[in-house]
One Martini backbone bead per residue (centre of mass of N, CA, C, O) as a GRO file, in nm:
protein
  299
    1MET     BB    1   1.879   0.837  -1.433
    2TYR     BB    2   1.767   0.615  -1.225
    3ASP     BB    3   1.473   0.518  -1.112
    4PRO     BB    4   1.389   0.338  -0.839
    5SER     BB    5   1.103   0.250  -0.931
    6HIS     BB    6   1.201   0.126  -1.198
    7LEU     BB    7   1.397  -0.081  -1.073
    8ARG     BB    8   1.190  -0.237  -0.906
    9THR     BB    9   1.021  -0.324  -1.146
   10PHE     BB   10   1.239  -0.471  -1.300
   11LEU     BB   11   1.300  -0.686  -1.082
   12SER     BB   12   1.016  -0.810  -1.071
   13VAL     BB   13   1.011  -0.904  -1.366
   14ALA     BB   14   1.277  -1.070  -1.361
   15GLN     BB   15   1.180  -1.273  -1.129
   16THR     BB   16   0.882  -1.353  -1.268
   17LEU     BB   17   0.832  -1.321  -1.575
   18SER     BB   18   0.593  -1.096  -1.506
   19PHE     BB   19   0.379  -0.831  -1.529
   20THR     BB   20   0.147  -0.926  -1.350
   21GLN     BB   21   0.306  -1.012  -1.093
   22ALA     BB   22   0.451  -0.743  -1.054
   23ALA     BB   23   0.195  -0.577  -1.007
   24ARG     BB   24   0.105  -0.727  -0.753
   25ARG     BB   25   0.356  -0.683  -0.579
   26LEU     BB   26   0.345  -0.348  -0.617
   27GLY     BB   27   0.052  -0.226  -0.660
   28LEU     BB   28   0.004  -0.214  -0.977
   29ARG     BB   29  -0.041  -0.150  -1.285
   30GLN     BB   30   0.041  -0.293  -1.577
   31SER     BB   31   0.086  -0.026  -1.732
   32THR     BB   32   0.296   0.083  -1.529
   33VAL     BB   33   0.505  -0.135  -1.562
   34SER     BB   34   0.553  -0.088  -1.864
   35GLN     BB   35   0.639   0.207  -1.831
   36HIS     BB   36   0.887   0.163  -1.653
   37VAL     BB   37   1.042  -0.016  -1.851
   38ARG     BB   38   1.045   0.183  -2.087
   39ARG     BB   39   1.200   0.411  -1.937
   40LEU     BB   40   1.452   0.243  -1.878
   41GLU     BB   41   1.516   0.180  -2.174
   42ASP     BB   42   1.547   0.477  -2.253
   43ALA     BB   43   1.781   0.543  -2.052
   44THR     BB   44   1.977   0.308  -2.173
   45GLY     BB   45   1.922   0.223  -2.483
   46ARG     BB   46   1.792  -0.065  -2.409
   47GLN     BB   47   1.694  -0.393  -2.422
   48LEU     BB   48   1.571  -0.594  -2.142
   49PHE     BB   49   1.330  -0.735  -2.300
   50SER     BB   50   1.182  -1.025  -2.428
   51ARG     BB   51   0.851  -1.008  -2.581
   52ASP     BB   52   0.530  -1.166  -2.572
   53THR     BB   53   0.225  -1.326  -2.529
   54HIS     BB   54   0.391  -1.580  -2.364
   55SER     BB   55   0.674  -1.427  -2.293
   56VAL     BB   56   0.954  -1.353  -2.062
   57GLU     BB   57   1.287  -1.219  -2.125
   58LEU     BB   58   1.608  -1.170  -2.081
   59THR     BB   59   1.851  -0.993  -2.185
   60GLU     BB   60   2.175  -0.921  -2.183
   61ASP     BB   61   2.122  -0.634  -2.069
   62GLY     BB   62   1.933  -0.729  -1.843
   63GLU     BB   63   2.141  -0.894  -1.688
   64ALA     BB   64   2.326  -0.651  -1.629
   65MET     BB   65   2.108  -0.476  -1.475
   66LEU     BB   66   2.064  -0.641  -1.221
   67GLY     BB   67   2.318  -0.559  -1.059
   68PHE     BB   68   2.281  -0.253  -1.073
   69ALA     BB   69   2.000  -0.231  -0.944
   70ARG     BB   70   2.064  -0.360  -0.674
   71ARG     BB   71   2.292  -0.163  -0.584
   72ILE     BB   72   2.134   0.100  -0.600
   73LEU     BB   73   1.910   0.016  -0.393
   74GLU     BB   74   2.089  -0.044  -0.153
   75VAL     BB   75   2.205   0.244  -0.123
   76HIS     BB   76   1.935   0.389  -0.099
   77GLU     BB   77   1.838   0.236   0.162
   78GLN     BB   78   2.080   0.307   0.342
   79ALA     BB   79   2.038   0.614   0.331
   80THR     BB   80   1.753   0.621   0.443
   81ALA     BB   81   1.815   0.483   0.716
   82PHE     BB   82   2.029   0.684   0.815
   83PHE     BB   83   1.850   0.960   0.797
   84THR     BB   84   1.598   0.842   0.969
   85GLY     BB   85   1.695   0.650   1.216
   86THR     BB   86   1.622   0.355   1.181
   87ARG     BB   87   1.568   0.087   1.432
   88LEU     BB   88   1.570  -0.242   1.455
   89ARG     BB   89   1.392  -0.481   1.662
   90GLY     BB   90   1.412  -0.809   1.765
   91ARG     BB   91   1.252  -1.113   1.672
   92LEU     BB   92   1.339  -1.334   1.388
   93ARG     BB   93   1.164  -1.600   1.221
   94PHE     BB   94   1.337  -1.772   0.965
   95GLY     BB   95   1.250  -1.950   0.662
   96ALA     BB   96   1.438  -2.185   0.456
   97SER     BB   97   1.480  -2.367   0.198
   98GLU     BB   98   1.686  -2.613   0.068
   99ASP     BB   99   1.727  -2.471  -0.215
  100PHE     BB  100   1.932  -2.237  -0.066
  101VAL     BB  101   2.204  -2.368   0.028
  102LEU     BB  102   2.382  -2.288  -0.260
  103THR     BB  103   2.338  -1.994  -0.241
  104ARG     BB  104   2.327  -1.626  -0.176
  105LEU     BB  105   2.165  -1.591   0.091
  106PRO     BB  106   2.388  -1.532   0.306
  107GLU     BB  107   2.446  -1.245   0.191
  108ILE     BB  108   2.171  -1.125   0.255
  109LEU     BB  109   2.180  -1.181   0.562
  110GLU     BB  110   2.439  -1.025   0.617
  111GLY     BB  111   2.328  -0.750   0.527
  112PHE     BB  112   2.095  -0.739   0.730
  113ARG     BB  113   2.271  -0.755   0.990
  114HIS     BB  114   2.429  -0.497   0.931
  115ASP     BB  115   2.170  -0.302   0.915
  116HIS     BB  116   2.036  -0.495   1.174
  117PRO     BB  117   2.189  -0.563   1.470
  118GLU     BB  118   1.913  -0.572   1.670
  119VAL     BB  119   1.837  -0.830   1.526
  120ASP     BB  120   1.709  -1.152   1.606
  121LEU     BB  121   1.818  -1.402   1.400
  122GLU     BB  122   1.627  -1.698   1.312
  123LEU     BB  123   1.721  -1.997   1.147
  124THR     BB  124   1.538  -2.216   0.917
  125VAL     BB  125   1.606  -2.533   0.763
  126GLU     BB  126   1.375  -2.668   0.520
  127LEU     BB  127   1.108  -2.783   0.397
  128SER     BB  128   0.855  -2.632   0.246
  129GLY     BB  129   0.618  -2.783   0.378
  130THR     BB  130   0.719  -2.747   0.670
  131LEU     BB  131   0.726  -2.437   0.676
  132HIS     BB  132   0.425  -2.394   0.630
  133GLU     BB  133   0.342  -2.539   0.890
  134GLN     BB  134   0.502  -2.356   1.091
  135LEU     BB  135   0.364  -2.095   1.013
  136ALA     BB  136   0.070  -2.184   1.086
  137ALA     BB  137   0.174  -2.246   1.398
  138GLY     BB  138   0.364  -1.986   1.482
  139LYS     BB  139   0.699  -2.053   1.445
  140LEU     BB  140   0.695  -1.830   1.218
  141ASP     BB  141   0.735  -1.512   1.032
  142LEU     BB  142   0.916  -1.611   0.775
  143VAL     BB  143   0.906  -1.737   0.428
  144LEU     BB  144   1.126  -1.921   0.198
  145ALA     BB  145   0.951  -2.086  -0.072
  146LYS     BB  146   0.772  -2.314  -0.205
  147ARG     BB  147   0.485  -2.364  -0.424
  148ARG     BB  148   0.208  -2.462  -0.531
  149PRO     BB  149   0.031  -2.378  -0.811
  150GLU     BB  150  -0.259  -2.354  -0.643
  151ASP     BB  151  -0.121  -2.156  -0.448
  152PRO     BB  152  -0.190  -1.815  -0.338
  153ARG     BB  153   0.030  -1.783  -0.145
  154GLY     BB  154   0.229  -1.521  -0.155
  155GLU     BB  155   0.531  -1.361  -0.267
  156PRO     BB  156   0.688  -1.340  -0.548
  157VAL     BB  157   1.024  -1.386  -0.646
  158TRP     BB  158   1.013  -1.645  -0.846
  159ARG     BB  159   1.002  -1.819  -1.158
  160ASP     BB  160   1.026  -2.171  -1.245
  161ARG     BB  161   1.155  -2.459  -1.387
  162LEU     BB  162   1.115  -2.790  -1.385
  163VAL     BB  163   1.366  -3.051  -1.371
  164TRP     BB  164   1.561  -3.310  -1.474
  165ILE     BB  165   1.824  -3.465  -1.279
  166GLY     BB  166   2.176  -3.583  -1.311
  167ALA     BB  167   2.407  -3.774  -1.407
  168GLU     BB  168   2.577  -3.779  -1.698
  169ARG     BB  169   2.601  -4.113  -1.704
  170LEU     BB  170   2.312  -4.156  -1.691
  171ARG     BB  171   2.085  -4.437  -1.759
  172LEU     BB  172   1.765  -4.509  -1.880
  173ASP     BB  173   1.523  -4.761  -1.855
  174ALA     BB  174   1.220  -4.797  -2.016
  175ASP     BB  175   1.153  -5.097  -1.865
  176ARG     BB  176   1.202  -4.937  -1.600
  177PRO     BB  177   1.183  -4.788  -1.324
  178VAL     BB  178   1.210  -4.481  -1.198
  179PRO     BB  179   1.470  -4.342  -1.024
  180LEU     BB  180   1.423  -4.174  -0.717
  181ILE     BB  181   1.515  -3.850  -0.581
  182VAL     BB  182   1.393  -3.753  -0.253
  183TYR     BB  183   1.202  -3.607  -0.051
  184PRO     BB  184   1.019  -3.607   0.204
  185PRO     BB  185   0.748  -3.571   0.345
  186PRO     BB  186   0.615  -3.260   0.213
  187GLY     BB  187   0.745  -3.254  -0.062
  188ILE     BB  188   0.692  -3.082  -0.353
  189THR     BB  189   0.875  -3.221  -0.569
  190ARG     BB  190   0.788  -3.504  -0.505
  191ALA     BB  191   0.488  -3.475  -0.584
  192LEU     BB  192   0.532  -3.369  -0.878
  193ALA     BB  193   0.690  -3.613  -0.984
  194MET     BB  194   0.478  -3.836  -0.926
  195GLU     BB  195   0.242  -3.708  -1.080
  196ALA     BB  196   0.378  -3.701  -1.361
  197LEU     BB  197   0.423  -4.010  -1.386
  198GLN     BB  198   0.128  -4.095  -1.350
  199ARG     BB  199   0.016  -3.942  -1.600
  200GLN     BB  200   0.211  -4.114  -1.796
  201GLY     BB  201   0.241  -4.421  -1.683
  202ARG     BB  202   0.502  -4.431  -1.507
  203GLU     BB  203   0.723  -4.605  -1.346
  204TRP     BB  204   0.839  -4.609  -0.997
  205ARG     BB  205   1.118  -4.552  -0.763
  206VAL     BB  206   1.278  -4.529  -0.457
  207ALA     BB  207   1.631  -4.463  -0.416
  208CYS     BB  208   1.609  -4.182  -0.243
  209THR     BB  209   1.602  -4.036   0.092
  210SER     BB  210   1.617  -3.677   0.185
  211GLY     BB  211   1.632  -3.375   0.389
  212SER     BB  212   1.894  -3.316   0.220
  213LEU     BB  213   2.044  -3.172  -0.041
  214ASN     BB  214   2.324  -3.304  -0.013
  215GLY     BB  215   2.213  -3.593  -0.019
  216LEU     BB  216   2.085  -3.582  -0.302
  217ILE     BB  217   2.341  -3.505  -0.457
  218ALA     BB  218   2.507  -3.754  -0.385
  219ALA     BB  219   2.315  -3.959  -0.517
  220ALA     BB  220   2.321  -3.836  -0.803
  221ARG     BB  221   2.632  -3.852  -0.846
  222ALA     BB  222   2.618  -4.178  -0.808
  223GLY     BB  223   2.365  -4.276  -0.998
  224LEU     BB  224   2.076  -4.356  -0.855
  225GLY     BB  225   1.922  -4.106  -1.010
  226VAL     BB  226   1.648  -3.883  -1.016
  227MET     BB  227   1.558  -3.526  -1.003
  228ALA     BB  228   1.364  -3.263  -0.904
  229HIS     BB  229   1.444  -2.927  -1.030
  230SER     BB  230   1.550  -2.626  -1.051
  231ARG     BB  231   1.686  -2.475  -1.324
  232GLY     BB  232   1.841  -2.231  -1.155
  233LEU     BB  233   1.964  -2.474  -0.926
  234VAL     BB  234   2.179  -2.647  -1.045
  235PRO     BB  235   2.410  -2.843  -0.938
  236PRO     BB  236   2.711  -2.929  -0.926
  237GLY     BB  237   2.758  -3.229  -1.126
  238LEU     BB  238   2.485  -3.171  -1.276
  239VAL     BB  239   2.222  -3.261  -1.514
  240ARG     BB  240   2.014  -3.264  -1.757
  241VAL     BB  241   1.781  -3.462  -1.874
  242PRO     BB  242   1.723  -3.584  -2.158
  243GLU     BB  243   1.451  -3.610  -2.370
  244ARG     BB  244   1.503  -3.914  -2.464
  245ALA     BB  245   1.403  -4.036  -2.182
  246GLY     BB  246   1.081  -3.954  -2.149
  247LEU     BB  247   1.017  -3.749  -1.946
  248PRO     BB  248   0.809  -3.555  -1.790
  249GLU     BB  249   0.668  -3.274  -1.742
  250LEU     BB  250   0.676  -3.038  -1.448
  251GLY     BB  251   0.678  -2.745  -1.475
  252ARG     BB  252   0.615  -2.495  -1.250
  253VAL     BB  253   0.767  -2.278  -0.993
  254ASP     BB  254   0.721  -2.105  -0.689
  255PHE     BB  255   0.890  -1.847  -0.519
  256VAL     BB  256   0.814  -1.744  -0.180
  257LEU     BB  257   0.676  -1.506   0.040
  258VAL     BB  258   0.568  -1.564   0.386
  259HIS     BB  259   0.363  -1.447   0.625
  260GLY     BB  260   0.277  -1.440   0.934
  261ARG     BB  261   0.187  -1.352   1.210
  262ARG     BB  262   0.149  -1.018   1.326
  263HIS     BB  263   0.401  -0.941   1.514
  264PRO     BB  264   0.513  -0.652   1.638
  265SER     BB  265   0.819  -0.745   1.699
  266ALA     BB  266   0.848  -0.864   1.375
  267GLN     BB  267   0.734  -0.691   1.142
  268GLY     BB  268   0.962  -0.496   1.061
  269ALA     BB  269   1.177  -0.716   1.005
  270ALA     BB  270   1.017  -0.878   0.796
  271ASP     BB  271   0.985  -0.648   0.592
  272ALA     BB  272   1.289  -0.594   0.551
  273LEU     BB  273   1.372  -0.878   0.454
  274ALA     BB  274   1.176  -0.899   0.220
  275SER     BB  275   1.293  -0.657   0.064
  276ALA     BB  276   1.581  -0.771   0.033
  277ILE     BB  277   1.499  -1.025  -0.129
  278LEU     BB  278   1.348  -0.886  -0.362
  279ALA     BB  279   1.598  -0.705  -0.449
  280SER     BB  280   1.792  -0.998  -0.451
  281GLY     BB  281   1.677  -1.240  -0.628
  282ASP     BB  282   1.914  -1.291  -0.835
  283ARG     BB  283   2.108  -1.435  -0.628
  284LEU     BB  284   1.935  -1.713  -0.613
  285HIS     BB  285   2.068  -1.816  -0.903
  286ARG     BB  286   2.341  -1.831  -0.742
  287PRO     BB  287   2.621  -1.934  -0.629
  288GLY     BB  288   2.787  -1.951  -0.334
  289ARG     BB  289   3.059  -1.922  -0.127
  290ARG     BB  290   2.843  -2.012   0.091
  291GLY     BB  291   2.645  -2.203   0.273
  292LEU     BB  292   2.380  -2.344   0.457
  293GLY     BB  293   2.506  -2.467   0.730
  294GLN     BB  294   2.368  -2.674   0.956
  295PRO     BB  295   2.575  -2.646   1.203
  296ASP     BB  296   2.512  -2.313   1.218
  297TYR     BB  297   2.204  -2.404   1.244
  298ARG     BB  298   1.892  -2.453   1.298
  299PRO     BB  299   1.710  -2.746   1.198
   0.00000   0.00000   0.00000
């Protein structure tokens, strides 16, 4: 009833909220992407996206289809791997940004390890900017991280809006510098937050710096200040800062997969993990049962 190619296209559009970016990711024409989505909507008898010339959003039925599409494709790929007898081997050095500490990324990695037990997966959790530097230096094979808006590198997993968040009881004084809770350099959200405040002419001060997302969350929950964060990944216990606070718009941010130098021993595993993440990108918007605990992984 549901063509796997149509489901893959649907997931790409749902994760990027862009028919154009989905077409680039899949190597298809934009008209083909539209056709795939239309045929899937015909098959379900439901509208999966609400779209106009400016935006693309999932409908309630589209949200429901996310889980179904992911599970159908997972079973399809498991069956294909079983009957083709492909077994991946080798060492894969994978880097994930701090943004995914509290998401369901561990479940995706657990599924990958189950499907490819002979791959030696080495995980590094770091700041996005640091991961990009390590990838360029040949220390990583695949990275899942944020990128700056002007950076063309990487395959989009999804696009999200950056928002200001803080403790619900926090109140900002318009006559005093904005207290910022930030990652250290080269943190991408740090730079975007400071640039936005500078464009507005608003003074700011650094109230807390931490290389750990858990450290930033603790400071924000204590009411020390505000932080720029992905709208889809707002941690429990924190809320969006209301518009009446007068903080500037932060714009959008892309979460991307970037491959390093194509080492033959890691290429197959990197491609397989990238496919698993792209197929399950909707999981990264949801809190996980367990996070990427730093004590269990190489820092």
